BANU-106906 format. One record per residue (C-alpha): y, z, x; residue number from 1; residue in three letters. Coordinates in steps of 0.02 Angstrom, whole numbers. Layout:
// residues N
<pt v="Y" w="Z" u="X" pos="NUM" code="ALA"/>
...
// end
This chain:
// residues 395
<pt v="6646" w="2766" u="6192" pos="1" code="MET"/>
<pt v="6555" w="2599" u="6198" pos="2" code="ALA"/>
<pt v="6381" w="2592" u="6273" pos="3" code="ASP"/>
<pt v="6403" w="2516" u="6446" pos="4" code="LYS"/>
<pt v="6222" w="2461" u="6449" pos="5" code="SER"/>
<pt v="6272" w="2325" u="6326" pos="6" code="MET"/>
<pt v="6402" w="2241" u="6434" pos="7" code="ASP"/>
<pt v="6281" w="2101" u="6476" pos="8" code="GLY"/>
<pt v="6311" w="2020" u="6308" pos="9" code="LEU"/>
<pt v="6496" w="2006" u="6336" pos="10" code="ASN"/>
<pt v="6474" w="1911" u="6498" pos="11" code="THR"/>
<pt v="6328" w="1804" u="6444" pos="12" code="PHE"/>
<pt v="6368" w="1621" u="6413" pos="13" code="THR"/>
<pt v="6257" w="1481" u="6359" pos="14" code="ALA"/>
<pt v="6247" w="1320" u="6453" pos="15" code="GLN"/>
<pt v="6405" w="1222" u="6414" pos="16" code="ASP"/>
<pt v="6394" w="1062" u="6314" pos="17" code="ASP"/>
<pt v="6363" w="918" u="6431" pos="18" code="GLY"/>
<pt v="6268" w="1022" u="6560" pos="19" code="VAL"/>
<pt v="6095" w="951" u="6589" pos="20" code="ALA"/>
<pt v="5950" w="1058" u="6530" pos="21" code="VAL"/>
<pt v="5801" w="1075" u="6646" pos="22" code="ASP"/>
<pt v="5660" w="987" u="6555" pos="23" code="THR"/>
<pt v="5532" w="1001" u="6694" pos="24" code="SER"/>
<pt v="5453" w="1147" u="6601" pos="25" code="LYS"/>
<pt v="5450" w="1142" u="6413" pos="26" code="LYS"/>
<pt v="5457" w="1306" u="6318" pos="27" code="MET"/>
<pt v="5305" w="1323" u="6205" pos="28" code="ARG"/>
<pt v="5365" w="1394" u="6039" pos="29" code="ILE"/>
<pt v="5276" w="1467" u="5889" pos="30" code="GLY"/>
<pt v="5354" w="1505" u="5721" pos="31" code="ILE"/>
<pt v="5301" w="1656" u="5618" pos="32" code="ILE"/>
<pt v="5352" w="1638" u="5437" pos="33" code="GLY"/>
<pt v="5376" w="1458" u="5381" pos="34" code="CYS"/>
<pt v="5499" w="1476" u="5238" pos="35" code="GLY"/>
<pt v="5680" w="1427" u="5211" pos="36" code="TRP"/>
<pt v="5763" w="1505" u="5364" pos="37" code="ILE"/>
<pt v="5624" w="1439" u="5476" pos="38" code="ALA"/>
<pt v="5687" w="1265" u="5434" pos="39" code="GLY"/>
<pt v="5853" w="1304" u="5518" pos="40" code="SER"/>
<pt v="5760" w="1365" u="5672" pos="41" code="HIS"/>
<pt v="5652" w="1209" u="5674" pos="42" code="MET"/>
<pt v="5800" w="1090" u="5661" pos="43" code="LYS"/>
<pt v="5885" w="1176" u="5807" pos="44" code="SER"/>
<pt v="5727" w="1181" u="5913" pos="45" code="TYR"/>
<pt v="5708" w="994" u="5884" pos="46" code="LEU"/>
<pt v="5882" w="970" u="5957" pos="47" code="ASN"/>
<pt v="5827" w="1050" u="6121" pos="48" code="GLN"/>
<pt v="5749" w="934" u="6252" pos="49" code="PRO"/>
<pt v="5647" w="1073" u="6334" pos="50" code="ASP"/>
<pt v="5551" w="1136" u="6182" pos="51" code="VAL"/>
<pt v="5378" w="1101" u="6114" pos="52" code="GLU"/>
<pt v="5331" w="1174" u="5945" pos="53" code="ILE"/>
<pt v="5147" w="1216" u="5964" pos="54" code="VAL"/>
<pt v="5101" w="1333" u="5821" pos="55" code="ALA"/>
<pt v="5150" w="1410" u="5656" pos="56" code="GLY"/>
<pt v="5086" w="1552" u="5548" pos="57" code="ALA"/>
<pt v="5123" w="1606" u="5371" pos="58" code="ASP"/>
<pt v="5042" w="1727" u="5249" pos="59" code="LEU"/>
<pt v="5032" w="1590" u="5117" pos="60" code="VAL"/>
<pt v="4881" w="1477" u="5152" pos="61" code="PRO"/>
<pt v="4932" w="1299" u="5193" pos="62" code="GLY"/>
<pt v="5117" w="1338" u="5204" pos="63" code="LYS"/>
<pt v="5128" w="1326" u="5394" pos="64" code="ALA"/>
<pt v="5035" w="1160" u="5394" pos="65" code="LYS"/>
<pt v="5151" w="1087" u="5261" pos="66" code="ALA"/>
<pt v="5301" w="1153" u="5357" pos="67" code="PHE"/>
<pt v="5249" w="1063" u="5517" pos="68" code="MET"/>
<pt v="5213" w="903" u="5422" pos="69" code="GLU"/>
<pt v="5385" w="911" u="5341" pos="70" code="LYS"/>
<pt v="5468" w="908" u="5512" pos="71" code="TYR"/>
<pt v="5350" w="781" u="5589" pos="72" code="GLY"/>
<pt v="5270" w="902" u="5711" pos="73" code="ILE"/>
<pt v="5104" w="831" u="5767" pos="74" code="GLU"/>
<pt v="4969" w="933" u="5851" pos="75" code="GLY"/>
<pt v="5037" w="1105" u="5808" pos="76" code="ALA"/>
<pt v="4902" w="1231" u="5765" pos="77" code="LYS"/>
<pt v="4924" w="1313" u="5596" pos="78" code="THR"/>
<pt v="4752" w="1369" u="5538" pos="79" code="ASP"/>
<pt v="4785" w="1555" u="5565" pos="80" code="TYR"/>
<pt v="4748" w="1693" u="5441" pos="81" code="ALA"/>
<pt v="4887" w="1800" u="5514" pos="82" code="SER"/>
<pt v="5026" w="1802" u="5643" pos="83" code="HIS"/>
<pt v="4918" w="1913" u="5753" pos="84" code="LYS"/>
<pt v="4781" w="1784" u="5758" pos="85" code="GLU"/>
<pt v="4908" w="1656" u="5818" pos="86" code="MET"/>
<pt v="4976" w="1773" u="5951" pos="87" code="LEU"/>
<pt v="4800" w="1808" u="6014" pos="88" code="GLU"/>
<pt v="4761" w="1622" u="6034" pos="89" code="ASP"/>
<pt v="4772" w="1605" u="6223" pos="90" code="LYS"/>
<pt v="4752" w="1416" u="6213" pos="91" code="SER"/>
<pt v="4930" w="1405" u="6148" pos="92" code="LEU"/>
<pt v="5010" w="1476" u="6307" pos="93" code="ASN"/>
<pt v="5157" w="1532" u="6201" pos="94" code="LEU"/>
<pt v="5321" w="1567" u="6289" pos="95" code="ASP"/>
<pt v="5418" w="1626" u="6136" pos="96" code="ALA"/>
<pt v="5415" w="1644" u="5948" pos="97" code="VAL"/>
<pt v="5543" w="1639" u="5810" pos="98" code="SER"/>
<pt v="5508" w="1771" u="5678" pos="99" code="ILE"/>
<pt v="5570" w="1708" u="5510" pos="100" code="CYS"/>
<pt v="5473" w="1818" u="5390" pos="101" code="THR"/>
<pt v="5546" w="1918" u="5248" pos="102" code="TYR"/>
<pt v="5632" w="2080" u="5299" pos="103" code="ASN"/>
<pt v="5487" w="2201" u="5279" pos="104" code="ARG"/>
<pt v="5381" w="2092" u="5394" pos="105" code="GLN"/>
<pt v="5507" w="2087" u="5538" pos="106" code="HIS"/>
<pt v="5447" w="2237" u="5637" pos="107" code="ALA"/>
<pt v="5259" w="2215" u="5657" pos="108" code="GLN"/>
<pt v="5258" w="2032" u="5713" pos="109" code="PRO"/>
<pt v="5398" w="2071" u="5837" pos="110" code="ALA"/>
<pt v="5299" w="2218" u="5907" pos="111" code="ILE"/>
<pt v="5140" w="2116" u="5917" pos="112" code="ASP"/>
<pt v="5226" w="1969" u="6003" pos="113" code="ALA"/>
<pt v="5311" w="2079" u="6131" pos="114" code="LEU"/>
<pt v="5148" w="2172" u="6165" pos="115" code="ASN"/>
<pt v="5069" w="2001" u="6195" pos="116" code="ALA"/>
<pt v="5201" w="1963" u="6327" pos="117" code="GLY"/>
<pt v="5296" w="1836" u="6222" pos="118" code="ILE"/>
<pt v="5485" w="1821" u="6205" pos="119" code="HIS"/>
<pt v="5552" w="1850" u="6029" pos="120" code="VAL"/>
<pt v="5696" w="1779" u="5928" pos="121" code="LEU"/>
<pt v="5700" w="1891" u="5775" pos="122" code="LEU"/>
<pt v="5798" w="1839" u="5621" pos="123" code="GLU"/>
<pt v="5923" w="1961" u="5549" pos="124" code="LYS"/>
<pt v="5923" w="2095" u="5488" pos="125" code="PRO"/>
<pt v="5842" w="2178" u="5638" pos="126" code="PHE"/>
<pt v="5723" w="2276" u="5526" pos="127" code="THR"/>
<pt v="5731" w="2371" u="5361" pos="128" code="VAL"/>
<pt v="5735" w="2547" u="5434" pos="129" code="THR"/>
<pt v="5798" w="2627" u="5593" pos="130" code="LEU"/>
<pt v="5624" w="2693" u="5632" pos="131" code="ASP"/>
<pt v="5555" w="2516" u="5630" pos="132" code="GLU"/>
<pt v="5693" w="2456" u="5747" pos="133" code="ALA"/>
<pt v="5655" w="2596" u="5869" pos="134" code="VAL"/>
<pt v="5471" w="2546" u="5874" pos="135" code="GLU"/>
<pt v="5517" w="2364" u="5908" pos="136" code="VAL"/>
<pt v="5630" w="2419" u="6051" pos="137" code="MET"/>
<pt v="5492" w="2525" u="6126" pos="138" code="LYS"/>
<pt v="5382" w="2369" u="6131" pos="139" code="ALA"/>
<pt v="5526" w="2270" u="6205" pos="140" code="GLU"/>
<pt v="5553" w="2398" u="6342" pos="141" code="LYS"/>
<pt v="5368" w="2405" u="6385" pos="142" code="ALA"/>
<pt v="5351" w="2216" u="6389" pos="143" code="SER"/>
<pt v="5505" w="2170" u="6489" pos="144" code="GLY"/>
<pt v="5522" w="2017" u="6378" pos="145" code="LYS"/>
<pt v="5678" w="1948" u="6292" pos="146" code="ILE"/>
<pt v="5714" w="2009" u="6116" pos="147" code="LEU"/>
<pt v="5865" w="1930" u="6034" pos="148" code="SER"/>
<pt v="5922" w="1958" u="5854" pos="149" code="ILE"/>
<pt v="5978" w="1811" u="5748" pos="150" code="GLY"/>
<pt v="6166" w="1835" u="5733" pos="151" code="PHE"/>
<pt v="6232" w="1658" u="5753" pos="152" code="GLN"/>
<pt v="6411" w="1703" u="5696" pos="153" code="PRO"/>
<pt v="6425" w="1781" u="5870" pos="154" code="ARG"/>
<pt v="6432" w="1604" u="5936" pos="155" code="MET"/>
<pt v="6587" w="1559" u="5832" pos="156" code="ASP"/>
<pt v="6743" w="1537" u="5939" pos="157" code="GLU"/>
<pt v="6848" w="1631" u="5812" pos="158" code="ASN"/>
<pt v="6735" w="1782" u="5823" pos="159" code="MET"/>
<pt v="6747" w="1774" u="6012" pos="160" code="LYS"/>
<pt v="6936" w="1768" u="5993" pos="161" code="GLU"/>
<pt v="6936" w="1931" u="5895" pos="162" code="ILE"/>
<pt v="6849" w="2017" u="6040" pos="163" code="LYS"/>
<pt v="6972" w="1940" u="6164" pos="164" code="LYS"/>
<pt v="7118" w="2007" u="6062" pos="165" code="ILE"/>
<pt v="7045" w="2183" u="6058" pos="166" code="VAL"/>
<pt v="6998" w="2178" u="6243" pos="167" code="ASP"/>
<pt v="7174" w="2120" u="6289" pos="168" code="SER"/>
<pt v="7244" w="2289" u="6236" pos="169" code="GLY"/>
<pt v="7375" w="2213" u="6121" pos="170" code="VAL"/>
<pt v="7311" w="2322" u="5977" pos="171" code="LEU"/>
<pt v="7315" w="2481" u="6079" pos="172" code="GLY"/>
<pt v="7193" w="2618" u="6031" pos="173" code="GLN"/>
<pt v="7086" w="2568" u="5883" pos="174" code="ILE"/>
<pt v="7077" w="2704" u="5751" pos="175" code="TYR"/>
<pt v="7035" w="2622" u="5583" pos="176" code="TYR"/>
<pt v="6935" w="2469" u="5530" pos="177" code="ILE"/>
<pt v="6906" w="2394" u="5359" pos="178" code="GLN"/>
<pt v="6772" w="2262" u="5343" pos="179" code="THR"/>
<pt v="6646" w="2186" u="5225" pos="180" code="GLY"/>
<pt v="6641" w="2039" u="5111" pos="181" code="GLY"/>
<pt v="6559" w="1976" u="4958" pos="182" code="GLY"/>
<pt v="6514" w="1846" u="4832" pos="183" code="ARG"/>
<pt v="6573" w="1849" u="4653" pos="184" code="ARG"/>
<pt v="6404" w="1779" u="4599" pos="185" code="ARG"/>
<pt v="6287" w="1759" u="4747" pos="186" code="GLY"/>
<pt v="6122" w="1849" u="4729" pos="187" code="ILE"/>
<pt v="6006" w="1737" u="4833" pos="188" code="PRO"/>
<pt v="5866" w="1678" u="4719" pos="189" code="THR"/>
<pt v="5863" w="1488" u="4742" pos="190" code="PRO"/>
<pt v="5694" w="1501" u="4830" pos="191" code="PHE"/>
<pt v="5616" w="1636" u="4724" pos="192" code="GLY"/>
<pt v="5622" w="1826" u="4731" pos="193" code="THR"/>
<pt v="5580" w="1876" u="4910" pos="194" code="THR"/>
<pt v="5762" w="1921" u="4942" pos="195" code="PHE"/>
<pt v="5772" w="2038" u="4793" pos="196" code="ILE"/>
<pt v="5603" w="2126" u="4783" pos="197" code="GLU"/>
<pt v="5586" w="2292" u="4872" pos="198" code="ASP"/>
<pt v="5410" w="2248" u="4931" pos="199" code="ALA"/>
<pt v="5473" w="2099" u="5030" pos="200" code="THR"/>
<pt v="5659" w="2126" u="5062" pos="201" code="ALA"/>
<pt v="5678" w="2316" u="5070" pos="202" code="GLY"/>
<pt v="5867" w="2299" u="5077" pos="203" code="ILE"/>
<pt v="5982" w="2179" u="4987" pos="204" code="GLY"/>
<pt v="6164" w="2133" u="5020" pos="205" code="ALA"/>
<pt v="6167" w="2270" u="5153" pos="206" code="LEU"/>
<pt v="6043" w="2178" u="5263" pos="207" code="GLY"/>
<pt v="6078" w="1999" u="5212" pos="208" code="ASP"/>
<pt v="6266" w="1987" u="5239" pos="209" code="ILE"/>
<pt v="6314" w="2167" u="5274" pos="210" code="GLY"/>
<pt v="6239" w="2160" u="5448" pos="211" code="CYS"/>
<pt v="6351" w="2010" u="5487" pos="212" code="TYR"/>
<pt v="6512" w="2096" u="5435" pos="213" code="SER"/>
<pt v="6467" w="2252" u="5534" pos="214" code="LEU"/>
<pt v="6432" w="2146" u="5687" pos="215" code="ASP"/>
<pt v="6599" w="2058" u="5668" pos="216" code="LEU"/>
<pt v="6696" w="2217" u="5702" pos="217" code="VAL"/>
<pt v="6573" w="2319" u="5804" pos="218" code="LEU"/>
<pt v="6553" w="2179" u="5929" pos="219" code="ASN"/>
<pt v="6742" w="2163" u="5943" pos="220" code="ALA"/>
<pt v="6765" w="2346" u="5988" pos="221" code="ILE"/>
<pt v="6617" w="2361" u="6106" pos="222" code="GLY"/>
<pt v="6487" w="2433" u="5988" pos="223" code="TYR"/>
<pt v="6531" w="2619" u="5990" pos="224" code="PRO"/>
<pt v="6396" w="2737" u="5933" pos="225" code="LYS"/>
<pt v="6396" w="2780" u="5746" pos="226" code="PRO"/>
<pt v="6400" w="2967" u="5712" pos="227" code="LEU"/>
<pt v="6402" w="2998" u="5524" pos="228" code="THR"/>
<pt v="6403" w="2897" u="5365" pos="229" code="VAL"/>
<pt v="6442" w="2928" u="5182" pos="230" code="SER"/>
<pt v="6364" w="2784" u="5088" pos="231" code="GLY"/>
<pt v="6347" w="2713" u="4913" pos="232" code="TYR"/>
<pt v="6243" w="2571" u="4843" pos="233" code="LYS"/>
<pt v="6211" w="2499" u="4671" pos="234" code="SER"/>
<pt v="6119" w="2360" u="4580" pos="235" code="ALA"/>
<pt v="6213" w="2335" u="4417" pos="236" code="PHE"/>
<pt v="6209" w="2145" u="4423" pos="237" code="PHE"/>
<pt v="6036" w="2110" u="4492" pos="238" code="GLY"/>
<pt v="5950" w="2219" u="4362" pos="239" code="THR"/>
<pt v="6043" w="2138" u="4217" pos="240" code="ASP"/>
<pt v="5939" w="2000" u="4135" pos="241" code="PRO"/>
<pt v="6103" w="1924" u="4074" pos="242" code="ASN"/>
<pt v="6171" w="1904" u="4251" pos="243" code="TYR"/>
<pt v="6251" w="1732" u="4249" pos="244" code="SER"/>
<pt v="6196" w="1689" u="4425" pos="245" code="GLY"/>
<pt v="6011" w="1680" u="4384" pos="246" code="TYR"/>
<pt v="5925" w="1516" u="4343" pos="247" code="LYS"/>
<pt v="5910" w="1477" u="4159" pos="248" code="ALA"/>
<pt v="5757" w="1561" u="4088" pos="249" code="GLY"/>
<pt v="5731" w="1673" u="4240" pos="250" code="LYS"/>
<pt v="5845" w="1819" u="4195" pos="251" code="GLY"/>
<pt v="5713" w="1934" u="4124" pos="252" code="GLU"/>
<pt v="5590" w="1900" u="4265" pos="253" code="GLU"/>
<pt v="5715" w="1918" u="4407" pos="254" code="TYR"/>
<pt v="5800" w="2072" u="4334" pos="255" code="ALA"/>
<pt v="5631" w="2159" u="4317" pos="256" code="ALA"/>
<pt v="5588" w="2120" u="4498" pos="257" code="LYS"/>
<pt v="5758" w="2166" u="4571" pos="258" code="PHE"/>
<pt v="5730" w="2317" u="4682" pos="259" code="GLY"/>
<pt v="5867" w="2315" u="4814" pos="260" code="VAL"/>
<pt v="6056" w="2337" u="4823" pos="261" code="ASP"/>
<pt v="6180" w="2205" u="4765" pos="262" code="ASP"/>
<pt v="6331" w="2310" u="4818" pos="263" code="PHE"/>
<pt v="6356" w="2441" u="4951" pos="264" code="ALA"/>
<pt v="6502" w="2536" u="5025" pos="265" code="ALA"/>
<pt v="6521" w="2668" u="5159" pos="266" code="ALA"/>
<pt v="6639" w="2773" u="5263" pos="267" code="PHE"/>
<pt v="6573" w="2780" u="5441" pos="268" code="ILE"/>
<pt v="6635" w="2886" u="5586" pos="269" code="ARG"/>
<pt v="6612" w="2805" u="5756" pos="270" code="LEU"/>
<pt v="6621" w="2875" u="5932" pos="271" code="GLU"/>
<pt v="6798" w="2872" u="6000" pos="272" code="GLY"/>
<pt v="6881" w="2935" u="5841" pos="273" code="GLY"/>
<pt v="6865" w="2768" u="5750" pos="274" code="ILE"/>
<pt v="6838" w="2762" u="5562" pos="275" code="VAL"/>
<pt v="6751" w="2612" u="5481" pos="276" code="LEU"/>
<pt v="6779" w="2576" u="5295" pos="277" code="ASP"/>
<pt v="6643" w="2455" u="5240" pos="278" code="PHE"/>
<pt v="6596" w="2365" u="5079" pos="279" code="ARG"/>
<pt v="6480" w="2219" u="5043" pos="280" code="ILE"/>
<pt v="6427" w="2128" u="4883" pos="281" code="ALA"/>
<pt v="6307" w="1996" u="4823" pos="282" code="TRP"/>
<pt v="6390" w="2005" u="4654" pos="283" code="ALA"/>
<pt v="6549" w="2083" u="4585" pos="284" code="MET"/>
<pt v="6688" w="2055" u="4459" pos="285" code="ASN"/>
<pt v="6813" w="2017" u="4597" pos="286" code="LEU"/>
<pt v="6854" w="1874" u="4713" pos="287" code="ASP"/>
<pt v="6846" w="1981" u="4870" pos="288" code="THR"/>
<pt v="6828" w="2165" u="4915" pos="289" code="PRO"/>
<pt v="6963" w="2140" u="5045" pos="290" code="GLY"/>
<pt v="7006" w="2065" u="5214" pos="291" code="ASP"/>
<pt v="6940" w="2130" u="5378" pos="292" code="THR"/>
<pt v="7072" w="2238" u="5461" pos="293" code="ILE"/>
<pt v="7071" w="2314" u="5635" pos="294" code="ILE"/>
<pt v="7212" w="2442" u="5653" pos="295" code="MET"/>
<pt v="7276" w="2503" u="5821" pos="296" code="GLY"/>
<pt v="7418" w="2607" u="5891" pos="297" code="THR"/>
<pt v="7509" w="2452" u="5956" pos="298" code="LYS"/>
<pt v="7459" w="2321" u="5830" pos="299" code="GLY"/>
<pt v="7339" w="2272" u="5694" pos="300" code="SER"/>
<pt v="7235" w="2117" u="5660" pos="301" code="LEU"/>
<pt v="7197" w="2043" u="5489" pos="302" code="ARG"/>
<pt v="7049" w="1925" u="5468" pos="303" code="VAL"/>
<pt v="7057" w="1840" u="5296" pos="304" code="PRO"/>
<pt v="6909" w="1857" u="5180" pos="305" code="SER"/>
<pt v="6815" w="1706" u="5117" pos="306" code="THR"/>
<pt v="6749" w="1659" u="4946" pos="307" code="GLU"/>
<pt v="6565" w="1669" u="4995" pos="308" code="CYS"/>
<pt v="6552" w="1783" u="5146" pos="309" code="TRP"/>
<pt v="6418" w="1734" u="5270" pos="310" code="ASN"/>
<pt v="6505" w="1744" u="5438" pos="311" code="GLY"/>
<pt v="6626" w="1601" u="5413" pos="312" code="THR"/>
<pt v="6808" w="1591" u="5466" pos="313" code="PHE"/>
<pt v="6915" w="1486" u="5350" pos="314" code="GLU"/>
<pt v="7095" w="1537" u="5377" pos="315" code="ALA"/>
<pt v="7206" w="1592" u="5522" pos="316" code="PRO"/>
<pt v="7208" w="1775" u="5575" pos="317" code="MET"/>
<pt v="7370" w="1874" u="5585" pos="318" code="THR"/>
<pt v="7423" w="1995" u="5721" pos="319" code="LEU"/>
<pt v="7550" w="2128" u="5665" pos="320" code="TYR"/>
<pt v="7646" w="2204" u="5811" pos="321" code="HIS"/>
<pt v="7817" w="2242" u="5885" pos="322" code="GLU"/>
<pt v="7914" w="2134" u="6007" pos="323" code="VAL"/>
<pt v="8069" w="2209" u="6086" pos="324" code="GLY"/>
<pt v="8069" w="2348" u="5958" pos="325" code="GLY"/>
<pt v="8064" w="2226" u="5812" pos="326" code="LEU"/>
<pt v="7921" w="2218" u="5689" pos="327" code="GLN"/>
<pt v="7844" w="2045" u="5689" pos="328" code="THR"/>
<pt v="7684" w="1953" u="5657" pos="329" code="GLN"/>
<pt v="7595" w="1815" u="5750" pos="330" code="THR"/>
<pt v="7478" w="1688" u="5672" pos="331" code="THR"/>
<pt v="7318" w="1663" u="5770" pos="332" code="ILE"/>
<pt v="7269" w="1482" u="5735" pos="333" code="PRO"/>
<pt v="7096" w="1445" u="5669" pos="334" code="LEU"/>
<pt v="7002" w="1374" u="5817" pos="335" code="ILE"/>
<pt v="6879" w="1276" u="5712" pos="336" code="SER"/>
<pt v="6791" w="1291" u="5547" pos="337" code="LYS"/>
<pt v="6616" w="1360" u="5564" pos="338" code="LYS"/>
<pt v="6485" w="1227" u="5596" pos="339" code="ASP"/>
<pt v="6327" w="1309" u="5530" pos="340" code="LYS"/>
<pt v="6207" w="1190" u="5615" pos="341" code="ASP"/>
<pt v="6307" w="1198" u="5777" pos="342" code="GLY"/>
<pt v="6302" w="1388" u="5779" pos="343" code="LEU"/>
<pt v="6115" w="1386" u="5748" pos="344" code="PHE"/>
<pt v="6095" w="1267" u="5894" pos="345" code="ASP"/>
<pt v="6192" w="1388" u="6003" pos="346" code="LYS"/>
<pt v="6086" w="1534" u="5942" pos="347" code="LYS"/>
<pt v="5928" w="1441" u="5992" pos="348" code="ILE"/>
<pt v="6000" w="1375" u="6155" pos="349" code="ARG"/>
<pt v="6063" w="1543" u="6216" pos="350" code="THR"/>
<pt v="5895" w="1621" u="6176" pos="351" code="PHE"/>
<pt v="5802" w="1485" u="6272" pos="352" code="LEU"/>
<pt v="5920" w="1502" u="6420" pos="353" code="ASP"/>
<pt v="5892" w="1690" u="6426" pos="354" code="ALA"/>
<pt v="5704" w="1666" u="6423" pos="355" code="CYS"/>
<pt v="5705" w="1533" u="6558" pos="356" code="LYS"/>
<pt v="5835" w="1610" u="6673" pos="357" code="ASN"/>
<pt v="5798" w="1794" u="6652" pos="358" code="GLY"/>
<pt v="5975" w="1829" u="6592" pos="359" code="THR"/>
<pt v="6018" w="1958" u="6457" pos="360" code="PRO"/>
<pt v="5973" w="1927" u="6276" pos="361" code="ALA"/>
<pt v="6121" w="1841" u="6190" pos="362" code="PRO"/>
<pt v="6117" w="1968" u="6048" pos="363" code="VAL"/>
<pt v="6031" w="2121" u="6122" pos="364" code="PRO"/>
<pt v="5937" w="2254" u="6027" pos="365" code="SER"/>
<pt v="6036" w="2386" u="6123" pos="366" code="SER"/>
<pt v="6185" w="2338" u="6015" pos="367" code="GLN"/>
<pt v="6101" w="2292" u="5852" pos="368" code="ILE"/>
<pt v="6011" w="2460" u="5847" pos="369" code="ILE"/>
<pt v="6183" w="2534" u="5805" pos="370" code="TYR"/>
<pt v="6206" w="2403" u="5669" pos="371" code="ASN"/>
<pt v="6035" w="2447" u="5598" pos="372" code="GLN"/>
<pt v="6070" w="2634" u="5612" pos="373" code="ALA"/>
<pt v="6224" w="2612" u="5502" pos="374" code="ILE"/>
<pt v="6129" w="2512" u="5371" pos="375" code="ILE"/>
<pt v="5989" w="2641" u="5374" pos="376" code="ASP"/>
<pt v="6118" w="2781" u="5361" pos="377" code="GLY"/>
<pt v="6205" w="2701" u="5212" pos="378" code="ILE"/>
<pt v="6039" w="2688" u="5119" pos="379" code="ALA"/>
<pt v="5991" w="2869" u="5159" pos="380" code="LYS"/>
<pt v="6163" w="2936" u="5116" pos="381" code="SER"/>
<pt v="6166" w="2842" u="4951" pos="382" code="ALA"/>
<pt v="5997" w="2912" u="4905" pos="383" code="GLU"/>
<pt v="6046" w="3090" u="4957" pos="384" code="ALA"/>
<pt v="6218" w="3082" u="4875" pos="385" code="GLY"/>
<pt v="6304" w="3155" u="5028" pos="386" code="ARG"/>
<pt v="6362" w="3117" u="5204" pos="387" code="GLU"/>
<pt v="6223" w="3108" u="5334" pos="388" code="VAL"/>
<pt v="6219" w="3117" u="5523" pos="389" code="GLU"/>
<pt v="6158" w="2963" u="5615" pos="390" code="ILE"/>
<pt v="6028" w="3008" u="5746" pos="391" code="VAL"/>
<pt v="5961" w="2871" u="5858" pos="392" code="ILE"/>
<pt v="5809" w="2923" u="5961" pos="393" code="PRO"/>
<pt v="5800" w="2893" u="6148" pos="394" code="GLU"/>
<pt v="5699" w="2737" u="6186" pos="395" code="ILE"/>
// end
């Protein structure tokens, strides 16, 4: 049974294009972690007429200052030794922060910002472990502030269409789902090794793109509670110095530092008698680990895989069903190809609207805690070599 406390997401809509944004009060924004993904946040914030970027913090000295200069932000304060120092600077009058740190630094800045009474847009994955996510949600609950997780594929019209199809009842009772995705050669090292070191990333393909593919189907079916998981993970490619996806001359260095998963798979039992068959890869000797399939008693939906899975939709979906007793299939036209920058703009805009209007978080923690619990369960099951129960504490 889906958690009814999460219905707010399904009714939340951002301001439509063309609707004037109230600029009488500008949202004062700080950015924690000024690396690659922070650039996407910055570009989208700069597209909003009611935003003022006032501060930035990064563990690397001088990085926040250079980041602000790169985007032409004048007057932003960046001389902070830590994110906490920035959050404690009352002169900033911060309304919200984007947290764009590496995975293992997601939880503490989010907790500190919420405790300081500041709204938080937290990049995916939610955290590395379930325990961390629970602590963030405790701070969220105590603060009463908005916490939204950075799942911009939610804003794609094709993803919304999948949920509409499921909600319409045309598939009947959902009983089996297959999902995942992968890259034949796609271990993310173009900006160094923070994505692949355990000390900074904590989780690999599971958290980077696995959380997206889980959200694709769990959101469609109302985010039922996960009950058990039998998981597997490996790192055959990342730990190989001859891996062809590494930069020339970097194979030995990167392979030695690789400390996360580059492939994971799991068999997950969900509330309501639904089984989820999941697989995700940063690297594999295959073009795809399979399409996403949602099977129901009245019909099934196939969502074609893509060459480099990151939440995109590149081909029409197919609905398999019966009409008048005859087996048939219906092509669901592709609404539009994913516009990465446009989806990021929507992610930022919906977050700002929630903060300003007091409406539900566009991607609420009450849903993504289930996503995180599955990722955490896969890692624990893989390490234990057996099926494990998923237990989510009361918050």
